[in-house]
Every structure is written in structure tokens, then in C-alpha cells.
C-alpha positions in Angstrom: -34.0 11.2 29.9 -32.7 14.1 27.8 -29.0 14.1 27.0 -28.6 10.5 28.1 -25.8 8.8 26.1 -25.8 5.3 24.8 -23.8 3.0 27.1 -20.4 1.7 25.8 -20.8 -2.0 24.9 -18.7 -4.5 26.8 -15.8 -5.7 24.6 -16.4 -9.1 23.1 -13.5 -11.5 23.7 -12.0 -13.3 20.7 -9.7 -16.2 20.5 -6.6 -15.9 18.4 -8.2 -18.2 15.8 -11.3 -16.0 15.7 -9.2 -12.9 15.2 -7.3 -14.6 12.3 -10.5 -15.6 10.7 -11.8 -12.0 11.1 -8.8 -10.7 9.2 -9.0 -13.3 6.5 -12.8 -12.8 6.0 -12.2 -9.0 5.7 -9.6 -9.7 2.9 -12.0 -11.9 0.9 -9.7 -14.9 1.4 -12.4 -17.2 2.9 -16.0 -17.9 2.3 -17.6 -17.5 -1.2 -15.3 -16.0 -3.7 -15.9 -12.3 -4.7 -17.9 -11.8 -7.9 -15.0 -10.3 -10.0 -12.2 -7.8 -10.1 -14.4 -4.8 -9.3 -15.9 -6.5 -6.2 -12.5 -7.3 -4.9 -11.5 -3.6 -5.2 -14.7 -2.6 -3.4 -14.0 -5.2 -0.7 -10.4 -4.2 -0.1 -10.9 -0.4 -0.7 -7.8 -0.4 -2.8 -5.3 -2.8 -4.4 -1.6 -2.0 -4.5 0.0 -1.7 -7.9 3.5 -2.9 -8.4 5.1 -3.8 -11.8 7.5 -6.4 -10.5 6.8 -9.5 -12.6 9.0 -12.2 -11.1 5.7 -14.2 -11.1 3.1 -11.6 -12.1 2.3 -8.0 -11.2 1.2 -7.5 -7.6 -2.3 -6.2 -8.4 -2.9 -9.2 -10.6 -1.7 -11.7 -8.0 -3.8 -10.0 -5.3 -6.9 -10.6 -7.5 -5.8 -14.2 -8.3 -5.4 -15.0 -4.6 -9.1 -14.1 -4.0 -10.7 -15.0 -7.4 -8.7 -17.9 -8.6 -8.1 -18.2 -12.3 -9.8 -15.0 -13.5 -9.5 -13.5 -17.0 -6.9 -10.7 -17.2 -9.0 -9.2 -19.9 -11.7 -8.5 -17.2 -9.2 -6.3 -15.4 -8.0 -4.5 -18.5 -11.6 -3.7 -19.6 -12.6 -2.5 -16.1 -9.7 0.0 -16.2 -9.8 1.1 -19.9 -13.2 0.6 -21.5 -16.0 3.1 -20.8 -17.9 3.0 -18.6 -14.8 2.4 -16.5 -15.3 0.6 -13.3 -11.8 0.8 -11.9 -9.2 3.5 -11.9 -5.5 3.7 -11.0 -4.5 6.4 -8.5 -1.3 6.9 -6.5 -0.1 3.2 -7.0 -3.5 1.7 -6.2 -6.5 0.3 -8.1 -9.8 1.8 -6.8 -13.4 1.2 -7.7 -14.8 4.1 -9.8 -17.8 4.1 -7.6 -15.5 5.3 -4.8 -14.1 8.2 -6.8 -16.2 10.8 -5.0 -14.5 9.7 -1.8 -11.0 10.4 -3.3 -11.7 13.7 -5.0 -11.2 15.7 -1.8 -7.8 14.1 -1.4 -6.9 15.1 -4.9 -8.1 18.7 -4.4 -6.0 19.1 -1.3 -2.8 18.0 -3.0 -0.2 19.2 -2.4 -0.7 19.7 1.3 1.3 22.9 2.3 1.2 22.0 6.0 3.8 19.3 5.3 7.4 20.0 4.2 7.2 18.0 1.0 3.8 19.6 0.2 5.4 23.0 0.5 8.3 22.0 -1.8 5.8 20.7 -4.4 3.7 23.8 -4.3 6.8 26.0 -4.7 8.1 23.8 -7.6 4.7 24.1 -9.3 4.8 27.9 -9.0 8.3 28.0 -10.4 7.2 25.8 -13.3 3.8 27.2 -14.0 4.5 27.4 -17.8 5.7 23.7 -17.8 2.5 22.6 -16.1 0.4 24.7 -18.6 2.3 23.2 -21.5 1.5 19.6 -20.5 -2.2 20.3 -19.9 -2.5 22.1 -23.2 -0.7 19.3 -25.1 -3.1 16.8 -23.7 -6.1 19.1 -24.4 -5.0 19.6 -28.0 -3.5 16.3 -29.0 -5.4 13.8 -26.8 -3.9 10.8 -24.8 -0.1 10.8 -24.8 2.8 8.8 -23.4 5.4 10.6 -21.4 7.8 10.3 -24.4 5.4 12.4 -26.4 6.1 15.4 -24.1 9.1 17.6 -23.7 10.8 18.5 -20.4 10.3 22.3 -20.2 11.0 22.7 -16.6 12.6 26.1 -15.7 13.6 24.9 -12.2 14.7 21.3 -11.9 13.3 18.9 -9.3 15.9 18.6 -6.6 15.1 16.9 -3.3 18.3 14.8 -2.9 16.5 11.6 -4.0 16.7 9.3 -7.1 14.0 11.5 -8.9 16.3 14.5 -9.0 16.3 15.9 -12.5 13.4 13.7 -13.7 11.3 16.8 -14.2 8.8 15.5 -16.7 8.0 12.3 -14.8 7.6 14.3 -11.5 5.3 16.8 -13.1 3.1 14.0 -14.5 3.0 12.3 -11.1 2.0 15.6 -9.4 -0.7 16.4 -11.9 -1.9 12.8 -11.4 -2.0 13.1 -7.6 -3.8 16.4 -7.9 -6.5 14.9 -10.1 -5.8 17.0 -13.2 -4.7 14.1 -15.4 -5.4 10.4 -15.3 -4.3 7.1 -16.8 -6.6 6.3 -19.7 -4.8 3.0 -20.6 -1.5 1.3 -20.7 0.8 0.4 -23.7 2.7 -2.5 -22.2 3.9 -1.1 -18.9 3.8 2.5 -20.1 1.0 4.8 -18.8 -1.0 6.8 -21.4 -2.1 10.1 -19.9 -5.1 12.3 -20.6 -7.0 15.1 -18.9 -8.9 13.9 -15.9 -12.3 15.3 -17.1 -12.0 13.3 -20.4 -11.2 10.0 -18.7 -13.9 10.6 -16.0 -16.5 13.0 -17.5 -19.0 12.4 -14.7 -16.6 12.7 -11.8 -17.0 16.3 -10.7 -20.5 16.3 -9.3 -21.6 17.5 -5.9 -18.8 17.4 -3.3 -19.3 15.1 -0.3 -18.8 16.6 3.2 -15.6 15.7 4.9 -17.5 13.7 7.6 -19.2 11.5 5.0 -15.9 10.9 3.3 -14.3 9.9 6.5 -17.1 7.6 7.6 -17.3 5.8 4.2 -13.5 5.3 3.8 -13.0 4.3 7.4 -15.8 1.8 7.1 -14.1 0.2 4.2 -10.7 0.3 6.0 -12.1 -1.3 9.1 -13.9 -4.0 7.1 -10.8 -4.9 5.0 -8.6 -5.0 8.1 -11.1 -7.0 10.2 -10.0 -5.3 13.4 -7.9 -2.2 14.2 -6.7 -0.2 17.1 -8.9 2.7 18.2 -7.7 5.9 16.5 -6.7 3.9 13.5 -7.6 6.6 11.0 -4.6 8.7 11.9 -2.2 5.9 11.1 -4.0 4.8 7.9 -3.9 8.0 5.8 -2.7 11.5 6.9 -4.7 13.0 4.1 -8.1 11.7 5.4 -10.2 14.6 6.8 -12.5 14.4 9.8 -11.0 11.1 11.1 -12.3 11.6 14.6 -15.8 12.2 13.4 -15.6 9.1 11.2 -14.5 6.8 14.0 -17.1 8.3 16.4 -19.9 7.7 13.9 -18.9 4.1 13.3 -18.8 3.5 17.0 -22.2 5.1 17.6 -23.8 3.1 14.7 -22.3 -0.1 16.1 -20.2 -0.9 13.1 -17.0 -0.5 15.0 -17.4 -2.9 17.9 -14.9 -3.2 20.8 -13.2 -6.5 21.2 -10.3 -8.0 23.1 -8.1 -10.7 21.6 -6.3 -13.5 23.5 -2.6 -12.8 23.5 -2.8 -9.3 22.1 -2.8 -6.5 24.6 -5.4 -3.7 24.8 -8.7 -3.1 23.2 -9.4 -3.3 19.5 -12.3 -2.4 17.2 -13.8 -5.0 14.9 -16.3 -4.6 12.0 -19.7 -5.7 13.3 -20.7 -7.4 10.0 -17.5 -9.5 10.1 -18.2 -10.4 13.7 -21.6 -11.6 12.7 -20.0 -13.6 9.8 -17.8 -15.5 12.3 -21.0 -17.2 13.5 -21.6 -18.8 10.1 -20.0 -21.9 8.8 -16.2 -21.3 8.2 -15.4 -21.9 4.5 -11.6 -22.0 4.3 -9.4 -21.7 1.2 -5.8 -22.5 0.4 -3.9 -20.0 -1.7 -0.7 -18.1 -2.2 -0.1 -14.4 -1.4 2.1 -12.0 -3.2 4.8 -10.1 -1.1 2.5 -7.0 -1.6 -0.7 -8.6 -0.5 -2.6 -6.5 2.0 -3.0 -9.4 4.5 0.8 -9.2 4.8 0.9 -5.3 4.9 1.3 -5.0 8.7 4.3 -7.3 9.3 4.1 -6.9 13.1 0.4 -7.7 13.3 0.9 -10.7 11.0 3.6 -12.1 13.2 1.6 -11.5 16.4 -1.6 -13.0 14.9 -0.3 -15.9 12.8 3.1 -16.5 14.4 4.5 -15.9 10.9 7.5 -13.6 10.6 7.7 -12.1 7.1 10.1 -9.6 5.6 10.4 -8.7 2.0 13.9 -9.7 0.7 13.8 -8.2 -2.8 16.3 -5.5 -1.8 18.4 -7.8 0.4 21.7 -9.0 -1.1 21.3 -12.6 -2.4 23.8 -14.1 0.1 21.9 -12.6 3.1 18.4 -13.7 2.1 16.7 -16.1 4.5 14.0 -17.4 2.2 14.5 -16.0 -1.3 13.9 -13.1 -3.6 10.1 -13.1 -4.3 8.7 -15.1 -1.4 5.0 -15.9 -1.5 3.3 -17.0 1.8 1.0 -20.0 1.8 -2.4 -19.4 3.4 -4.2 -22.6 4.4 -7.6 -21.8 6.0 -6.8 -19.7 9.0 -3.0 -20.4 9.1 0.1 -19.3 7.3 1.8 -22.7 7.0 4.8 -22.0 4.6 6.3 -20.0 1.8 7.7 -20.6 -1.7 10.3 -18.6 -3.7 9.0 -18.9 -7.3 10.0 -17.4 -10.6 8.0 -17.8 -13.8 10.1 -18.3 -16.9 7.8 -16.8 -19.5 10.0 -17.9 -22.5 10.1 -21.5 -21.4 6.7 -21.4 -19.8 8.1 -23.0 -16.6 7.2 -22.1 -13.0 10.4 -22.7 -11.1 10.2 -23.1 -7.3 13.6 -22.1 -6.1 12.7 -23.0 -2.5 9.8 -24.3 -0.5 9.6 -23.8 3.3 7.2 -25.2 5.8 6.3 -23.5 9.1 6.4 -25.4 12.3 3.3 -27.5 12.6 2.5 -27.5 8.9 2.5 -31.3 8.7 -0.1 -31.8 11.4 -2.9 -31.7 8.9 -2.6 -34.7 6.4 -4.6 -32.9 3.8 -2.6 -29.7 3.8 0.1 -31.0 1.4 -2.5 -31.9 -1.2 -4.2 -28.5 -0.8 -1.0 -26.6 -1.2 0.0 -28.7 -4.2 -3.4 -27.9 -5.7 -3.0 -24.1 -5.1 0.5 -24.0 -6.7 -0.8 -26.0 -9.6 -3.7 -23.6 -10.0 -1.2 -20.7 -10.0 1.0 -22.4 -12.6 -2.0 -23.0 -14.9 -3.2 -19.4 -14.6 0.2 -18.1 -15.4 0.3 -20.3 -18.5 3.1 -22.6 -17.3 3.3 -26.0 -19.0 5.6 -27.4 -16.4 7.0 -26.8 -12.9 10.4 -27.5 -11.4 11.0 -28.1 -7.7 14.1 -27.6 -5.5 16.2 -30.5 -4.5 15.1 -30.3 -0.9 11.4 -30.3 -0.2 9.8 -30.2 3.3 8.1 -33.5 4.2 4.9 -31.5 4.9 4.6 -30.7 1.2 5.6 -34.0 -0.4 2.5 -33.9 -2.6 4.2 -31.2 -4.7 6.3 -33.9 -6.4 3.2 -34.9 -8.3 3.1 -31.4 -9.8 6.6 -31.4 -11.1 7.6 -32.3 -14.7 
């Protein structure tokens, strides 16, 4: 019959364990390991960058959690050597193959419909000659560090935040967000800038329609999250165009499948390919997660799903910390069973565990202690540690760690 719509499928009911496994599979933390750093970026959609090196940089730890002892040179080459396969943008690593999906966001920056976007637009107009100077210097001199450029702002950056007066760094960040310049490499932790078209000479081809951008990005987001609330596009990225069309298409194509989850209210949408994967043999892994790991990104969801309350305590005064400064959760199969507070002493090549905590029920699996000890030992080896020290108090559930110390 003409105009007949496809009936809405009945939601599939998932147990809490199945929902956890769905989230873990989407994150590449179970099953066969991804094929390398680029595949992890494609799987997650983006990998958060953070320079804090208490143990190692956040993006490197996120890759280690999924790949094991990968070669850091693989990551450097993917970012810096043509043909580049990864790029850094707005504090994330993204696969270059996905660059056409992010160009529309760059072109819309700054968004004048938002207060901050209006301020940035006005500041750029007031400092048009400053912007032109930076682009001309890069065009004429090639890749440059920020210290190779002068602050020629006519109107200083003033928003009442800690960036006030940091005119050069703000201009570079704005030009980066707008896709006019890009990071070509790093010298230590310092970013080396160049014109976008020189770093990515093949990037500016035919523009994708907004609907295609939304469908592709939301497909990746849904897969990486495992399951989400309906209407999730609005919460994930305010810059994403055609979000309603993207969700509608994924529902129509059956990729966004309705589910209910025991103990979690309401209806959810799960990625159909991950739902299918739940029917395969479960291949668990035991690993450690950085405080910035995307599995831990939604603290409330993590607590509801895993019964694991996690708060980052880096900015909490030492005397008020519950677990420690740089706490890494322990993932064992489909459970978060504990956490460690480590620091890597690079000079002495010692991985120091300031504290080790076990969650309730962590000791019910007699093999868990051995698996956790193995994961921490693998981290120490990958970091280049020649020894490891333990705290005076160690949970009975993780007694096997004593064999790693020395």
C-alpha cells in the first residue's frame, strides 16, 4: 500500500551484563584487538589528547588499553609522516579518512549564534591584520613554533578567564579550529604549525551534504558508545548539523535498534552490529584505563552500568582525595573491579603504585588477581619500567601483585 510506513520494531531487552558488554565491545576493549593506532581512532571516532604524563599521555594510554604494547613510533608516523593517517584537532586524534566529516565543522567556526562564537568573530575582525600576519609568516617561512611568531594583537583577548592576554596562543587556536592552520608535527610537547592546505593538500575536495555528515558521524558515535538515549546527537556535539536526519536515517536502516536495559529506565538505542556481536563467543580482556578513557567519559552512566563511582581527583586538594591523584580503573572482562593510583618515575624507571583499591566482589574470581597483576606488569614493561613498588596495604583480592614488585 502506498505511503505505508515500516513498523517500529519491538525493543530488545538486555540484561545489565549484556549492556556492559555492548559498551565494552564498542570501545574495542574485548574481542580481537584492533589492528593498530589508526584502527582504534576509526573505532572510537576520536581519541582525547591530554599532555598529563603522571603515567603517560592520555591518548597513548587509550591506545595501550586497546592494543597492548604497541610501538609509539607507529603513532608518531601516523600523525607526522605523509601520507598522514591521523590528525590532531580540537584536543582529539581523528583518522584522516574522516577529515571530510569534520571540514564542515571547521568552516562553520566560529558559530555566531553562540555568545562565545560572536566574541571570537568580533575579536578576529578587530585583529584582522594579526591574523593575516600569522598566515603570511607560515606561507613564507614554512612550519613554525608559536615562539617563532610575534604577538601583534591590536585588541587583547579578554573574557575573564585564564587565557586573558594570551593573544598569540588564542589566535593560533582559533585558526586551528577554523581549519586554516594545522599541526604538522611536535617538538617535544610543542606544536609545530603550518598552513592547513600544506599539511593536508588533498583535503578540500567535494563537500559532503550535512545529512551525510550527520549519518556518518552519528553511526560512529553510536557504535563507540554501544547504546545511547534517543536524541543523543544534540548532547554529543552542538556543532553537528542535521542531527535529526542522522538519527532518523540510522533508525530507518536498522542500525539504531531500540532496546531496554534491566535496571536502567526508559528506552535506548543500540548499534545493531554490536547487538549481533553479543551472540558470538565473549572474548574478555583485563586492562587499565586512563582517567580520560572514553569508557569512563560519562560518569553517571558508568556508575549506573558498572556500579563503579569514579571522579577525577587531579584538581582535588591532596588531603581530600578519596583514591589518589591519577587513578586508573581496572577493567576485568565486563566488570570494573578496582583502581590503582600510579606514577611512573622516568628517571629511576620505577612504576610506583601509591595505592591499590578493590571493588566489592573483586575477590570472587580466583583468577582475577593474576590477570590484574599481568595487566599492571604489561603496563610497566611498555612504559620502560625496570621495577615496580607497591603500597604497604594491598587488597587481598590483588595479592598476586606482590610477585610483580621489586
